[in-house]
N, C-alpha and C positions, 0 to 999 in steps of 0.2 A: 339243759342246752350245752352248757361250757363243759360239766364231766363227759358229754357222750364226744364233744370237740377233743378233748383232752385223750380221752381213751383211744381215738382215730390218730390223733398224734402220736402216742405212745408204739401202738401197732406199728404202723407206719417205720418209726424210727428204730423196733427192734428187729423187723425186717432188713432194714438197712443194713444193719450191723452185720446179718452174715451176708448180704450179698457184699458188702465193705471187705470182707474177711476174704470171699472168692475172688474180690478185684484184687486185692494186694498181693495174692499166691499167684493168679495169674500173669502178671506184672512184674512179680518176679523171676517165675519161671523167662516170662517174653526175654527179659534181662539178660540171664544167661543166656540165652541161643544166641542174642542180638552180642553178647561180650564173646561169644566164643567163635562166632561167624568174622566177627569184623578183625579179630585175632589172626585169622585162618586169610582173610583179604589183605591186610597188612603184609604179613610173610610172604604172601604169593606175588602179589605186585612190589618188594623191594626185592624179590630174586628174580624178578622179569626186569626191573630195571637194572640190576648190578650186571644181569649177563647184558643187557644191550648197550651197557657204555663200559664194559669190559674190556672191549677192543680197542 
């Protein structure tokens, strides 16, 4: 019974590793998109504020 439980735990662990690699890749991609979008939003906001206070 102990061997069976250990086997089940190992199977779940190895399946988790594949899932973990996918999560890491997805979060890395999401971070890159967020970084690019934030930079564009910052630049456009900075431009609008500059135009509004230019007068």
